[in-house]
C-alpha positions as CSV (number, residue, x, y, z in Angstrom):
1,M,-80.1,-85.9,62.5
2,N,-81.1,-82.3,62.7
3,C,-84.0,-83.6,64.9
4,L,-81.6,-85.6,67.4
5,G,-79.4,-82.7,67.4
6,S,-82.0,-80.4,68.4
7,V,-82.8,-82.5,71.0
8,V,-79.5,-83.0,72.3
9,R,-78.6,-79.2,72.4
10,A,-81.7,-78.7,74.3
11,F,-80.8,-81.6,76.6
12,G,-77.1,-79.8,77.0
13,V,-78.9,-76.2,77.8
14,L,-81.1,-77.9,80.4
15,V,-77.8,-79.2,81.9
16,L,-75.6,-75.7,82.4
17,S,-79.3,-74.4,83.4
18,H,-79.2,-76.6,86.5
19,A,-75.4,-76.3,86.8
20,A,-76.1,-72.3,87.1
21,Y,-78.8,-73.3,89.6
22,S,-76.4,-75.3,91.5
23,T,-73.4,-72.4,91.5
24,I,-76.6,-70.0,93.2
25,L,-77.5,-72.6,95.9
26,Y,-73.2,-73.1,96.5
27,I,-73.2,-69.5,97.0
28,G,-76.1,-69.4,99.5
29,W,-74.8,-72.3,101.6
30,L,-71.3,-70.5,102.1
31,K,-73.2,-67.4,103.1
32,I,-75.4,-69.5,105.8
33,T,-72.6,-71.5,106.8
34,E,-70.2,-68.5,106.7
35,K,-67.3,-70.6,105.2
36,E,-65.0,-69.1,102.3
37,F,-64.9,-70.3,99.2
38,S,-62.2,-72.8,98.4
39,E,-62.6,-75.0,95.2
40,P,-66.5,-75.1,93.1
41,P,-68.3,-78.5,94.2
42,M,-67.0,-81.4,91.7
43,S,-70.9,-82.0,91.0
44,V,-71.1,-78.0,89.3
45,V,-67.6,-79.0,87.6
46,L,-69.1,-82.0,86.1
47,E,-72.1,-80.3,84.8
48,L,-70.6,-77.6,83.2
49,I,-68.4,-80.2,81.2
50,V,-71.2,-82.7,80.5
51,G,-73.8,-79.4,79.4
52,L,-71.3,-78.0,77.1
53,F,-70.2,-81.3,75.9
54,L,-74.1,-82.0,74.9
55,Y,-74.5,-78.5,73.6
56,M,-71.5,-78.5,71.2
57,W,-72.4,-82.1,70.1
58,P,-74.3,-81.5,66.9
59,A,-71.4,-79.2,66.0
60,L,-68.8,-82.0,66.5
61,T,-71.0,-84.9,65.1
62,S,-73.4,-83.9,62.7
63,P,-72.8,-83.3,59.4
64,R,-74.6,-80.0,59.6
65,K,-76.0,-80.4,56.2
66,S,-72.7,-80.5,54.9
67,L,-71.8,-78.3,52.2
68,P,-71.2,-79.6,48.6
69,V,-67.6,-79.9,48.1
70,L,-66.2,-77.0,45.3
71,E,-65.2,-79.5,42.7
72,D,-67.9,-81.7,42.9
73,S,-70.3,-78.8,42.7
74,D,-71.3,-79.3,38.9
75,E,-72.5,-82.5,39.6
76,N,-74.6,-81.8,43.1
77,S,-76.1,-79.0,41.3
78,S,-79.2,-80.3,40.2
79,E,-79.5,-82.6,43.2
80,D,-78.8,-79.7,46.1
81,S,-81.1,-77.7,43.9
82,E,-83.6,-77.5,46.9
83,H,-81.2,-76.9,49.4
84,Q,-79.0,-73.8,48.1
85,Y,-77.7,-72.4,50.8
86,I,-76.7,-68.5,51.2
87,S,-73.2,-67.6,52.3
88,L,-73.0,-64.7,55.0
89,C,-69.9,-62.6,55.2
90,P,-70.4,-59.6,57.4
91,Q,-67.6,-57.0,57.1
92,V,-68.7,-55.1,60.7
93,I,-69.0,-56.6,64.2
94,V,-70.8,-54.9,66.5
95,S,-71.0,-55.1,70.2
96,L,-74.1,-54.4,72.5
97,S,-73.5,-51.9,74.9
98,G,-76.7,-51.5,77.3
99,D,-79.5,-51.2,74.8
100,K,-77.6,-50.0,72.0
101,F,-75.1,-51.6,69.5
102,E,-72.0,-50.4,68.5
103,E,-69.4,-50.8,65.7
104,K,-66.2,-52.4,67.1
105,I,-63.3,-49.9,65.9
106,D,-59.7,-50.8,65.4
107,D,-56.3,-49.0,66.3
108,Q,-56.7,-47.0,63.5
109,G,-60.0,-45.7,63.8
110,L,-61.7,-48.2,61.1
111,A,-64.3,-50.5,61.5
112,C,-63.9,-54.2,62.6
113,R,-63.5,-57.0,60.2
114,P,-64.6,-60.7,61.3
115,A,-61.1,-62.3,61.2
116,Y,-60.3,-66.0,59.7
117,E,-58.0,-68.4,59.7
118,K,-55.4,-69.2,56.9
119,R,-56.1,-72.7,56.7
120,E,-58.7,-75.0,55.0
121,C,-62.1,-74.6,55.5
122,D,-64.1,-77.6,57.5
123,S,-67.9,-77.5,57.0
124,D,-68.9,-79.1,60.1
125,R,-67.7,-75.7,61.7
126,C,-70.4,-73.5,59.4
127,E,-72.8,-71.7,61.4
128,F,-76.4,-71.8,60.1
129,I,-78.7,-69.2,60.5
130,G,-82.2,-70.5,59.9
131,T,-82.4,-73.1,57.4
132,T,-81.0,-71.3,53.9
133,H,-78.2,-69.1,55.2
134,F,-74.8,-70.3,57.1
135,R,-71.7,-68.6,57.5
136,C,-68.2,-69.8,58.2
137,P,-66.1,-69.0,61.0
138,T,-63.1,-69.8,59.6
139,C,-62.8,-68.2,56.4
140,N,-65.7,-65.7,56.3
141,G,-66.9,-66.7,53.0
142,E,-63.5,-66.1,51.3
143,N,-63.4,-69.7,50.2
144,H,-67.1,-70.7,49.4
145,Q,-67.3,-68.9,45.9
146,E,-69.9,-71.5,44.7
147,F,-72.5,-70.1,47.1
148,Q,-74.4,-67.2,46.2
149,K,-73.5,-64.7,49.0
150,A,-76.2,-62.3,51.1
151,P,-76.3,-58.9,50.1
152,L,-73.8,-56.6,52.4
153,E,-76.3,-54.1,52.5
154,I,-80.4,-53.7,51.6
155,K,-83.0,-51.2,51.6
156,H,-86.4,-52.9,53.5
157,H,-90.0,-51.7,53.6
158,L,-90.0,-51.1,57.4
159,H,-87.0,-48.8,57.5
160,R,-86.8,-47.2,54.0
161,K,-84.5,-44.5,55.2
162,H,-81.0,-45.7,55.1
163,F,-79.7,-49.1,54.3
164,L,-79.3,-51.7,56.4
165,Q,-75.8,-53.3,57.0
166,L,-75.0,-57.0,57.2
167,V,-73.3,-57.1,60.5
168,L,-71.8,-60.0,62.9
169,S,-72.5,-59.7,67.0
170,D,-69.7,-60.8,69.4
171,T,-72.3,-60.5,72.1
172,H,-74.4,-63.6,71.0
173,F,-73.7,-66.1,73.7
174,L,-75.6,-68.5,75.6
175,F,-76.7,-66.9,78.5
176,V,-76.3,-63.5,77.4
177,Q,-78.9,-61.1,77.2
178,T,-79.5,-59.9,73.5
179,R,-81.8,-57.4,71.8
180,E,-85.0,-58.2,70.2
181,C,-85.6,-58.3,66.1
182,Y,-87.7,-55.1,65.5
183,C,-90.2,-57.2,63.0
184,C,-90.9,-60.5,65.1
185,A,-89.9,-59.3,68.8
186,E,-87.2,-62.4,69.1
187,D,-83.8,-62.3,69.7
188,L,-81.5,-61.3,67.1
189,E,-79.8,-64.4,65.5
190,K,-75.5,-63.8,65.3
191,V,-75.9,-62.5,61.8
192,F,-78.2,-59.4,61.5
193,Y,-79.2,-56.3,59.3
194,Y,-78.4,-53.4,61.0
195,C,-78.8,-49.6,60.7
196,S,-76.4,-47.6,63.1
197,A,-77.9,-44.5,62.6
198,C,-81.1,-44.9,63.8
199,D,-80.0,-48.2,66.0
200,F,-82.4,-50.6,63.6
201,A,-81.9,-54.0,63.8
202,I,-83.6,-57.0,62.2
203,N,-83.3,-60.7,61.8
204,I,-82.3,-62.0,58.3
205,A,-85.4,-64.5,58.5
206,C,-87.7,-61.4,58.4
207,V,-85.7,-59.2,55.6
208,E,-86.7,-62.7,53.7
209,K,-91.1,-62.6,54.4
210,P,-93.0,-60.7,52.0
211,P,-94.3,-57.3,53.5
212,L,-97.4,-57.2,55.0
213,L,-98.5,-53.5,54.2
214,A,-102.1,-54.1,55.7
215,I,-104.4,-56.6,57.5
216,D,-107.8,-57.2,58.4
217,H,-108.6,-57.5,61.9
218,E,-111.9,-57.5,62.9
219,K,-110.9,-58.4,66.5
220,W,-109.4,-55.0,67.6
221,H,-111.2,-52.8,64.5
222,E,-113.5,-52.7,61.6
223,H,-111.8,-51.5,59.0
224,P,-108.5,-52.8,57.3
225,L,-105.1,-51.6,58.6
226,A,-102.3,-50.4,57.2
227,L,-98.8,-50.9,58.0
228,F,-97.0,-47.5,59.1
229,P,-93.3,-48.1,58.2
230,R,-92.2,-44.9,60.4
231,R,-90.9,-45.1,63.8
232,T,-92.9,-42.7,65.6
233,S,-93.9,-41.8,68.7
234,L,-97.7,-43.2,68.8
235,S,-99.6,-44.2,71.8
236,C,-101.2,-47.9,71.1
237,N,-104.7,-47.8,71.5
238,V,-104.5,-51.2,73.2
239,C,-101.7,-51.2,75.4
240,A,-101.4,-47.3,75.9
241,L,-97.4,-47.4,75.4
242,V,-94.9,-45.6,73.0
243,H,-92.9,-48.3,71.6
244,L,-90.1,-47.7,68.7
245,S,-89.7,-51.3,69.0
246,C,-92.0,-52.9,66.3
247,P,-93.8,-51.8,63.6
248,I,-97.3,-50.6,64.0
249,Y,-100.6,-50.5,62.2
250,M,-103.1,-47.9,61.6
251,C,-106.6,-46.9,60.4
252,P,-106.0,-42.9,59.9
253,P,-109.7,-42.1,59.8
254,C,-110.6,-43.3,63.1
255,D,-107.2,-42.5,64.6
256,F,-106.5,-46.1,65.6
257,V,-103.0,-47.2,66.2
258,I,-101.4,-50.6,66.9
259,H,-98.5,-52.2,67.6
260,Q,-97.7,-55.4,65.6
261,K,-97.0,-57.1,69.0
262,C,-100.3,-55.9,70.6
263,I,-102.5,-58.3,67.9
264,S,-101.7,-61.3,69.6
265,L,-103.3,-60.2,72.8
266,P,-106.1,-61.9,74.1
267,R,-109.3,-60.9,74.6
268,V,-110.8,-62.7,77.9
269,I,-108.5,-64.0,81.1
270,R,-107.6,-64.7,84.4
271,I,-104.9,-63.2,86.1
272,S,-103.4,-64.4,89.5
273,R,-104.0,-61.1,91.3
274,H,-108.1,-61.3,90.8
275,P,-110.9,-64.2,91.5
276,H,-112.7,-62.9,88.7
277,R,-112.2,-63.4,84.9
278,I,-111.2,-59.9,83.2
279,S,-111.7,-58.7,79.4
280,F,-110.2,-56.4,77.1
281,T,-111.9,-53.4,76.8
282,P,-111.2,-50.4,74.6
283,S,-111.8,-47.8,76.8
284,F,-112.8,-47.0,80.6
285,D,-115.8,-45.1,81.6
286,L,-114.8,-41.3,83.4
287,G,-113.0,-41.7,86.8
288,D,-110.0,-42.1,88.4
289,W,-108.7,-45.8,87.4
290,S,-105.6,-47.5,88.2
291,C,-103.7,-50.6,87.2
292,R,-104.1,-53.3,90.1
293,V,-100.5,-55.0,89.3
294,C,-98.2,-51.9,88.8
295,Q,-100.6,-49.6,90.9
296,R,-100.2,-47.1,88.2
297,K,-102.8,-44.5,87.2
298,I,-104.9,-45.6,83.6
299,D,-105.5,-43.3,80.8
300,N,-109.3,-43.5,80.4
301,E,-108.9,-43.0,76.7
302,Y,-107.1,-46.3,75.8
303,G,-107.7,-49.8,76.3
304,G,-107.2,-52.2,78.8
305,Y,-108.6,-55.0,81.0
306,S,-111.5,-54.4,83.3
307,C,-113.2,-57.3,85.3
308,I,-116.4,-58.9,83.7
309,K,-118.0,-59.0,86.9
310,N,-121.1,-56.5,87.8
311,G,-120.2,-53.8,90.4
312,C,-116.6,-55.2,90.1
313,L,-114.3,-52.1,89.8
314,Y,-111.2,-54.1,89.1
315,A,-109.1,-52.9,86.1
316,A,-105.4,-53.5,84.9
317,H,-103.0,-52.0,82.0
318,S,-102.6,-54.5,78.9
319,R,-99.2,-54.8,79.0
320,C,-99.1,-55.4,83.1
321,A,-102.5,-58.1,82.9
322,T,-100.2,-60.4,80.4
323,Q,-97.6,-60.8,81.8
324,S,-96.0,-64.1,82.7
325,N,-95.8,-64.0,86.3
326,V,-99.5,-62.8,86.4
327,W,-101.3,-64.4,83.8
328,D,-100.9,-68.6,82.5
329,G,-100.8,-67.7,78.8
330,I,-104.6,-69.0,78.3
331,E,-107.3,-67.4,76.0
332,L,-110.7,-68.2,77.4
333,E,-112.6,-66.2,74.9
334,G,-115.7,-68.5,74.3
335,V,-114.6,-70.9,76.6
336,P,-117.5,-71.6,79.4
337,E,-116.5,-70.6,82.9
338,E,-115.8,-73.2,84.9
339,I,-118.4,-74.0,87.6
340,E,-116.7,-73.1,90.7
341,E,-115.7,-75.8,93.1
342,E,-117.2,-75.6,96.9
343,V,-115.4,-74.3,99.1
344,V,-114.2,-77.3,101.3
345,E,-113.5,-76.4,105.0
346,P,-109.9,-77.5,106.0
347,F,-111.6,-79.1,109.2
348,V,-114.8,-80.5,110.3
349,R,-116.3,-79.1,113.5
350,I,-116.9,-83.0,115.7
351,S,-118.0,-80.4,118.8
352,D,-117.7,-77.2,120.6
353,G,-114.0,-76.5,120.5
354,I,-113.1,-80.2,118.8
355,I,-112.3,-80.5,115.3
356,Q,-110.6,-82.9,113.0
357,H,-108.2,-81.4,110.5
358,F,-107.5,-83.0,107.0
359,L,-103.6,-82.7,107.7
360,H,-103.9,-84.6,111.2
361,D,-107.3,-86.8,110.4
362,H,-106.5,-89.2,112.5
363,H,-106.6,-87.7,116.1
364,H,-109.3,-85.0,117.3
365,L,-107.7,-81.6,117.7
366,R,-109.3,-79.3,120.9
367,L,-109.1,-75.8,121.5
368,D,-106.9,-73.9,123.8
369,D,-105.8,-70.6,125.2
370,S,-102.3,-69.4,126.1
371,T,-103.2,-66.2,127.4
372,C,-103.2,-66.8,130.9
373,G,-100.5,-69.7,130.8
374,D,-96.9,-69.0,130.6
375,Y,-94.5,-69.5,127.9
376,D,-94.1,-73.1,126.6
377,E,-91.0,-73.5,124.2
378,N,-92.3,-77.1,123.1
379,K,-95.8,-75.4,121.7
380,Q,-94.7,-75.2,118.6
381,C,-97.2,-74.7,115.6
382,Q,-96.9,-77.7,113.1
383,A,-97.9,-75.2,110.1
384,C,-95.9,-71.9,110.3
385,V,-93.2,-73.6,112.6
386,T,-93.1,-70.9,115.2
387,P,-93.4,-70.7,119.0
388,I,-97.1,-70.1,120.0
389,Y,-96.7,-66.9,122.5
390,F,-100.4,-66.1,123.3
391,G,-103.9,-66.3,121.8
392,S,-106.0,-69.6,120.9
393,F,-104.6,-72.7,119.4
394,Y,-105.8,-76.4,118.8
395,S,-103.6,-79.6,120.5
396,C,-104.2,-83.2,119.8
397,M,-105.5,-85.2,122.0
398,K,-103.1,-87.7,121.8
399,C,-100.4,-86.4,120.3
400,D,-98.2,-83.5,120.7
401,F,-99.9,-81.7,117.6
402,I,-100.7,-78.3,117.7
403,L,-102.2,-75.5,115.5
404,H,-102.4,-71.8,115.9
405,E,-106.2,-71.1,115.4
406,E,-105.5,-69.1,112.2
407,C,-103.0,-71.6,110.8
408,A,-106.0,-74.6,111.5
409,N,-108.6,-72.0,109.0
410,L,-105.9,-71.8,106.5
411,S,-107.5,-72.5,103.2
412,R,-107.3,-75.9,101.3
413,K,-106.7,-74.2,98.2
414,M,-105.5,-70.5,97.0
415,H,-104.8,-68.0,94.2
416,H,-101.6,-66.2,95.1
417,P,-100.8,-62.7,93.5
418,I,-97.1,-63.8,92.3
419,H,-98.0,-67.3,90.5
420,P,-100.8,-67.9,88.1
421,H,-101.5,-71.2,89.1
422,L,-104.0,-72.2,91.8
423,L,-102.0,-73.3,94.6
424,N,-103.2,-76.5,97.2
425,L,-102.3,-76.8,101.0
426,L,-100.3,-79.5,101.9
427,G,-98.5,-81.0,105.1
428,G,-94.6,-80.8,105.8
429,Y,-92.2,-83.6,105.9
430,E,-91.3,-85.7,108.9
431,N,-87.5,-86.4,107.6
432,A,-84.3,-85.1,105.5
433,M,-85.3,-83.4,102.9
434,K,-83.8,-81.9,99.6
435,N,-82.4,-78.5,98.6
436,K,-85.5,-78.7,95.8
437,D,-88.2,-78.5,98.6
438,S,-87.2,-74.9,99.1
439,C,-90.2,-71.7,99.3
440,S,-90.2,-70.1,95.8
441,A,-90.5,-66.9,97.5
442,C,-87.9,-67.0,100.2
443,P,-84.4,-69.0,100.4
444,S,-85.3,-71.1,102.9
445,F,-84.3,-74.5,103.3
446,C,-86.9,-76.9,103.0
447,T,-90.9,-77.0,103.6
448,A,-91.1,-78.2,107.4
449,G,-94.4,-77.3,108.1
450,F,-97.7,-76.6,106.4
451,F,-97.0,-75.3,102.2
452,Y,-99.0,-73.8,99.5
453,K,-98.0,-76.3,96.3
454,C,-99.0,-75.2,92.4
455,S,-101.4,-78.0,91.2
456,E,-100.3,-77.9,87.8
457,K,-97.9,-81.1,87.3
458,E,-94.7,-79.8,85.8
459,C,-94.9,-76.8,87.9
460,K,-92.3,-76.6,91.0
461,F,-94.1,-73.8,92.4
462,Q,-94.8,-73.7,96.4
463,L,-94.4,-71.3,99.1
464,H,-94.5,-71.5,103.2
465,V,-97.8,-70.7,104.4
466,Q,-96.2,-67.4,105.9
467,C,-95.2,-66.1,102.2
468,A,-98.3,-67.4,100.9
469,T,-100.4,-65.5,103.8
470,I,-99.0,-62.2,103.5
471,S,-101.1,-59.6,101.4
472,E,-100.8,-56.5,99.6
473,P,-101.0,-53.4,100.5
474,L,-98.2,-54.4,103.1
475,V,-97.8,-52.0,105.8
476,H,-94.4,-52.6,107.4
477,E,-92.5,-51.3,110.3
478,S,-89.1,-51.0,107.8
479,H,-90.9,-48.1,105.9
480,E,-93.2,-45.1,105.9
481,H,-94.9,-46.1,102.6
482,P,-97.9,-49.1,101.8
483,L,-95.8,-51.7,99.7
484,F,-96.9,-53.8,96.5
485,L,-96.4,-56.9,94.5
486,T,-95.1,-54.6,91.5
487,S,-92.1,-56.9,90.3
488,K,-91.8,-57.1,86.5
489,P,-91.0,-60.9,85.2
490,D,-87.4,-61.5,85.5
491,E,-86.7,-58.3,87.4
492,H,-84.1,-58.3,90.4
493,R,-84.5,-55.6,92.8
494,Q,-82.1,-55.4,95.6
495,C,-84.2,-55.2,99.2
496,C,-83.6,-52.1,101.2
497,V,-83.6,-54.0,104.3
498,C,-80.8,-56.8,104.1
499,R,-79.4,-55.4,100.7
500,Y,-79.4,-59.0,99.0
501,S,-81.0,-59.8,95.9
502,T,-83.3,-62.6,96.6
503,T,-81.9,-66.2,95.3
504,A,-85.5,-67.7,95.4
505,Y,-87.2,-69.1,92.6
506,T,-89.1,-66.1,92.1
507,S,-87.3,-62.9,92.2
508,E,-90.9,-60.9,93.6
509,T,-90.2,-58.2,96.1
510,F,-92.9,-55.7,98.3
511,N,-91.9,-52.2,96.4
512,C,-93.3,-48.9,97.2
513,I,-94.7,-46.8,94.4
514,E,-93.9,-43.4,95.9
515,C,-90.2,-44.3,96.1
516,D,-87.3,-46.7,95.3
517,F,-87.9,-49.1,98.4
518,A,-87.9,-52.7,97.9
519,L,-88.8,-55.5,100.4
520,C,-87.9,-59.6,100.1
521,F,-90.2,-61.9,101.4
522,V,-87.4,-63.1,104.0
523,C,-87.7,-59.8,105.6
524,A,-91.5,-59.3,105.2
525,T,-92.0,-62.3,107.4
526,L,-89.5,-62.0,109.7
527,P,-91.4,-61.9,113.3
528,Q,-92.1,-58.8,114.7
529,R,-92.5,-60.1,118.1
530,V,-90.6,-62.9,119.5
531,M,-90.0,-64.7,123.2
532,Y,-86.3,-64.7,124.7
533,K,-86.4,-67.4,127.8
534,H,-84.1,-65.4,129.6
535,D,-86.6,-62.4,129.4
536,K,-90.1,-62.1,130.3
537,H,-91.2,-59.3,128.2
538,M,-91.9,-59.7,124.5
539,L,-89.0,-58.5,122.0
540,T,-89.2,-56.2,119.3
541,L,-87.8,-55.9,116.3
542,S,-85.5,-52.4,115.8
543,Y,-84.7,-51.3,112.6
544,G,-81.8,-49.2,113.8
545,K,-81.1,-45.7,113.6
546,E,-78.9,-44.1,111.0
547,T,-77.7,-41.5,113.8
548,S,-77.3,-43.6,116.8
549,T,-73.7,-44.2,118.8
550,A,-74.9,-46.6,121.3
551,T,-73.2,-49.8,122.4
552,Y,-75.5,-53.0,122.5
553,W,-74.1,-56.5,123.1
554,C,-75.8,-59.6,122.0
555,E,-77.5,-61.7,125.2
556,V,-76.0,-65.3,123.2
557,C,-73.0,-64.5,121.4
558,E,-72.0,-61.4,123.5
559,G,-70.6,-60.0,120.5
560,K,-71.4,-56.4,119.5
561,V,-74.7,-55.3,118.0
562,N,-74.7,-52.6,115.0
563,P,-77.1,-50.2,116.7
564,K,-77.9,-48.9,113.0
565,E,-79.0,-52.4,111.6
566,R,-81.8,-54.8,112.8
567,F,-81.7,-56.7,116.2
568,Y,-84.2,-58.0,118.5
569,T,-84.3,-55.8,121.9
570,C,-86.7,-55.3,125.0
571,E,-88.4,-52.1,125.0
572,E,-89.2,-52.3,129.0
573,L,-86.3,-51.8,131.6
574,C,-84.2,-55.0,130.8
575,C,-82.3,-53.7,128.1
576,V,-81.5,-56.8,126.4
577,T,-80.7,-56.7,122.9
578,L,-80.0,-59.8,120.6
579,H,-78.7,-60.4,116.9
580,I,-81.4,-61.4,114.8
581,E,-79.4,-65.1,114.1
582,C,-78.5,-65.4,117.6
583,L,-82.3,-65.2,118.6
584,I,-84.2,-66.9,115.5
585,G,-81.4,-69.0,114.0
586,K,-80.1,-69.3,110.4
587,D,-83.6,-71.0,109.3
588,L,-86.6,-70.2,110.8
589,Y,-88.8,-72.3,109.6
590,M,-87.1,-75.6,110.1
591,K,-88.4,-77.6,112.6
592,P,-86.4,-79.1,115.9
593,G,-84.7,-82.6,114.8
594,L,-85.0,-82.1,111.4
595,S,-82.7,-82.0,108.7
596,C,-82.2,-81.2,105.2
597,V,-79.7,-81.7,102.8
598,Y,-78.5,-78.8,100.7
599,H,-76.3,-79.6,97.7
600,N,-75.2,-82.8,99.3
601,R,-74.5,-81.7,102.7
602,K,-76.9,-82.5,105.6
603,I,-77.9,-79.5,107.3
604,G,-80.0,-80.1,110.9
605,S,-81.7,-78.0,113.4
606,K,-81.3,-77.6,117.0
607,R,-82.7,-75.2,119.8
608,A,-80.0,-72.6,121.0
609,V,-82.4,-70.3,122.6
610,K,-86.0,-70.3,124.2
611,G,-88.3,-70.5,120.7
612,A,-85.5,-70.1,118.3
613,A,-83.6,-72.5,115.7
614,S,-80.4,-72.6,114.9
615,S,-78.4,-74.2,112.1
616,V,-75.7,-76.5,112.4
617,D,-73.7,-79.0,110.1
618,V,-74.3,-82.6,110.7
619,G,-72.4,-83.4,107.8
620,N,-69.4,-86.1,108.6
621,N,-70.7,-87.1,111.5
622,K,-69.9,-83.6,113.0
623,R,-72.2,-81.8,115.8
624,K,-70.3,-78.7,115.9
625,R,-72.0,-74.9,115.5
626,V,-70.7,-73.6,112.2
627,D,-71.3,-70.0,113.8
628,E,-69.4,-71.2,116.8
629,K,-66.1,-69.0,116.8
630,P,-63.6,-68.4,119.4
631,K,-64.2,-65.1,120.7
632,K,-61.5,-62.7,122.5
633,V,-63.2,-60.1,124.6
634,S,-61.5,-57.6,126.1
635,A,-61.1,-56.1,129.6
636,E,-63.3,-52.9,128.8
637,E,-66.1,-55.3,127.2
638,R,-65.9,-57.5,130.3
639,T,-66.9,-54.2,132.5
640,A,-69.4,-53.6,130.5
641,L,-70.9,-56.6,130.1
642,K,-70.8,-57.4,133.9
643,A,-71.9,-53.6,134.0
644,R,-74.9,-54.4,132.2
645,E,-76.0,-57.4,134.4
646,A,-75.6,-55.7,137.3
647,A,-78.3,-52.8,136.4
648,R,-80.7,-56.1,134.8
649,K,-80.5,-57.6,138.3
650,R,-81.5,-54.3,139.9
651,V,-84.4,-53.6,137.5
652,E,-85.4,-57.5,138.1
653,D,-85.1,-56.9,142.2
654,K,-87.1,-53.6,141.8
655,E,-89.9,-55.2,140.3
656,K,-90.1,-58.6,142.7
657,S,-90.5,-55.8,145.4
658,L,-93.1,-53.9,143.1
659,L,-94.8,-57.2,142.9
660,G,-94.5,-57.9,146.6
661,L,-96.3,-55.1,147.4
662,Y,-99.4,-55.5,145.4
663,N,-99.5,-58.8,147.0
664,R,-99.7,-58.3,150.2
665,P,-102.8,-58.8,152.0
666,F,-104.9,-55.2,152.6
């Protein structure tokens, strides 16, 4: 029954997690459709109810190893000798404030005690801590005198300076972050032992473990290592960090120190940031070494990881190389290196300028050049879902399939810096897609073009080709310094350009190591130059000026353009300015004519201007632009628009006259 209850509770957690994910998607849909929140979707409400019921089901239906009743305790003592539970009766409540626990104080300045109800206890409501301890939330142990009680204060070999007090945490809820146990580095239970003077916390299960005063671990050191119980600022020889949140072992004659949590670090691994295996080295040769994950300096006297290939100078900090977003968790020591698969080209060359691509193998593609031709809005690359303005491209000899020459050469397999598994190149869809088919780096709706998908069966990671091919260091027009992928696992940073925190599968951003600048994948892949059908020049993405006082107007919606924010503009004499969404649409990577199912709603795309897509809501048989709102234009704004149109017409007439002079016969 315990096993079944654990499975049901785990399934309830999954349902609640999916409800939280659906809520994030719904918030994103509200932003995209510019609608106001009215009520939560019924599907999310149902998921919350079902998830909470499944999570609480073991406590409601299972006997939870029912405690022996008081009047039969003598008779059952022999039968339950192997399952004697210990009652937990904490007398102090603590609350997590930031990174430190604080005792809750009542109005009289006294520490709060756990409150209990004046009624008969129900053993089904008892909370079990581990396999041997329980706490009754009804009476806090007052009515369970037949059970042995855990001591309210203890001395522990990892903290001999002060007594540890049994406390109850009031912040131990589902999805609420808590602290780690000092001994095992696992999350703290609801009841644990705590020293308020030193902010020292340890789980009850660790208190019961016999003390491990010395270890013999030849993997890290040739001599036995002794436990050093005092919390002190000593740098670990393995990770080069100073941690006060875990025990340390040391060899005093050799001046060797290692954290308890560093003992389990691997020796040989492969990470997503480097094509070769890297192995642990106790120190680095003389020179200036820097970690290629966090881009910070490496102290040569401490350990880290370096490439096993001769001549390769790749290096990384121990903790950086073993992050969950970099390493797949597999130890490769003693595992022979796999024979590298022969690189398979993405196409077969039929003849000069004619190829057969593996994602369009039923027709041949011919190499063309658009440098001399006029811009055609129907020429759209099927891989990156962006128009073809200039340069070489491959076009199908029998259909309208087109690829940029660069996109035709995309590798069929690749490793990406933000994911530890191998990615395979796949083709896009030709019909409606579900909201799960979104890019894992940016919150775009669907993978309409080519995309890279994780080769692991249970992994849902996938990337647009734009997000997959962008590399570090990134030199971007929005910032003066180069940007790197230095995000830690579960680190959420706000993009300094769009001012949004990403809602994608991963929270990775491009970060500046010289200042606090962060750039999300959406802004990093936004086209810097685009074409507008009413302007023969290329439009450039302007990032605005904080001190600008000029007034700009959007050519499409005729609304004001904030000169302090991003917008597209013509740098020639045309004075054309457009909002980003008015030009390229809500979702840049959705093919015209396709649609996707987003939170049970069908979102479609249609061409609003040349080379740009605009998302529309086609649910309930409606074909109304979601961003279409009646606009009132004042007389002053109408006069300014007319003046601007007149100025642009004068520029066009002047250009035509100049072209006429150039075309006159000499």
